[in-house]
VMD Tcl script that draws the C-alpha trace (Angstrom):
set ca {
  {93.96 111.95 118.34}
  {97.63 111.47 117.58}
  {99.40 112.67 114.46}
  {100.00 109.10 113.29}
  {96.28 108.33 113.46}
  {95.48 111.54 111.61}
  {97.95 110.67 108.84}
  {96.52 107.16 108.65}
  {92.99 108.52 108.26}
  {94.19 110.99 105.64}
  {95.86 108.18 103.69}
  {92.70 106.07 103.89}
  {90.62 109.03 102.69}
  {92.96 109.56 99.73}
  {92.71 105.88 98.83}
  {88.91 106.05 99.04}
  {88.60 109.19 96.93}
  {91.05 107.83 94.37}
  {89.24 104.51 94.15}
  {85.95 106.35 93.68}
  {87.50 108.42 90.89}
  {88.89 105.35 89.12}
  {85.64 103.39 89.30}
  {83.00 106.08 88.75}
  {84.52 108.69 86.43}
  {84.09 108.21 82.71}
  {86.75 110.50 81.25}
  {90.27 109.09 81.03}
  {91.91 112.21 82.50}
  {89.74 112.06 85.62}
  {90.50 108.36 85.97}
  {94.20 109.15 85.74}
  {93.84 111.79 88.46}
  {91.89 109.33 90.61}
  {94.62 106.74 90.13}
  {97.22 109.31 91.23}
  {95.20 110.07 94.37}
  {94.97 106.36 95.08}
  {98.75 106.03 94.75}
  {99.34 109.06 96.96}
  {97.14 107.53 99.65}
  {99.10 104.29 99.50}
  {102.36 106.24 99.85}
  {101.01 108.05 102.92}
  {99.91 104.73 104.43}
  {103.37 103.25 103.86}
  {104.86 106.26 105.63}
  {102.45 105.83 108.54}
  {103.37 102.17 108.86}
  {107.08 103.04 108.94}
  {106.46 105.79 111.51}
  {104.40 103.54 113.79}
  {107.21 101.01 113.88}
  {109.71 103.70 114.86}
  {107.32 105.10 117.50}
  {106.85 101.66 119.07}
  {110.50 101.57 120.09}
  {111.76 99.53 117.17}
  {114.51 100.94 115.05}
  {113.37 103.04 112.13}
  {113.06 100.79 109.11}
  {114.40 102.51 105.97}
  {112.79 99.98 103.60}
  {109.28 101.56 103.58}
  {110.86 104.98 103.04}
  {112.85 103.65 100.09}
  {109.71 102.02 98.67}
  {107.79 105.30 98.95}
  {110.53 107.33 97.27}
  {110.88 104.77 94.48}
  {107.10 104.61 94.11}
  {106.83 108.38 93.78}
  {109.39 108.40 90.98}
  {107.72 105.49 89.17}
  {104.27 107.05 89.61}
  {105.51 110.33 88.15}
  {106.97 108.55 85.13}
  {103.81 106.46 84.63}
  {101.63 109.57 84.91}
  {103.72 111.39 82.33}
  {103.47 108.41 79.97}
  {99.72 108.05 80.49}
  {99.17 111.77 79.95}
  {101.17 111.67 76.73}
  {99.12 108.68 75.56}
  {95.89 110.56 76.35}
  {97.10 113.57 74.37}
  {98.01 111.34 71.44}
  {94.61 109.63 71.59}
  {92.88 113.02 71.57}
  {94.96 114.10 68.57}
  {94.06 110.92 66.70}
  {90.38 111.44 67.43}
  {90.55 114.92 65.90}
  {92.12 113.63 62.68}
  {90.52 110.26 61.81}
  {91.87 110.39 58.22}
  {95.47 109.66 59.15}
}
mol new
graphics top color blue
foreach p $ca { graphics top sphere $p radius 0.5 }
foreach p [lrange $ca 0 end-1] q [lrange $ca 1 end] { graphics top cylinder $p $q radius 0.2 }
display resetview
């Protein structure tokens, strides 16, 4: 089994676990973690696709690498925003009077 195949299987497993977490889990924090796993799996799969193209003799395409780096930054920002919204929602549930 080559390293590219192993990375592809790992990315598919991350996507599967993340999708399971998003669909099955009831708590918002666990859904957020599942969504992050799903995104991480997609990033790994993009990297595998870029690597396979370079291994097949074609020139290394920098576009998938740029998409992955941009996606990581956007995912981090979206996670921080979602976590802050979850904390605010928890604070509002504690104090229903305000």
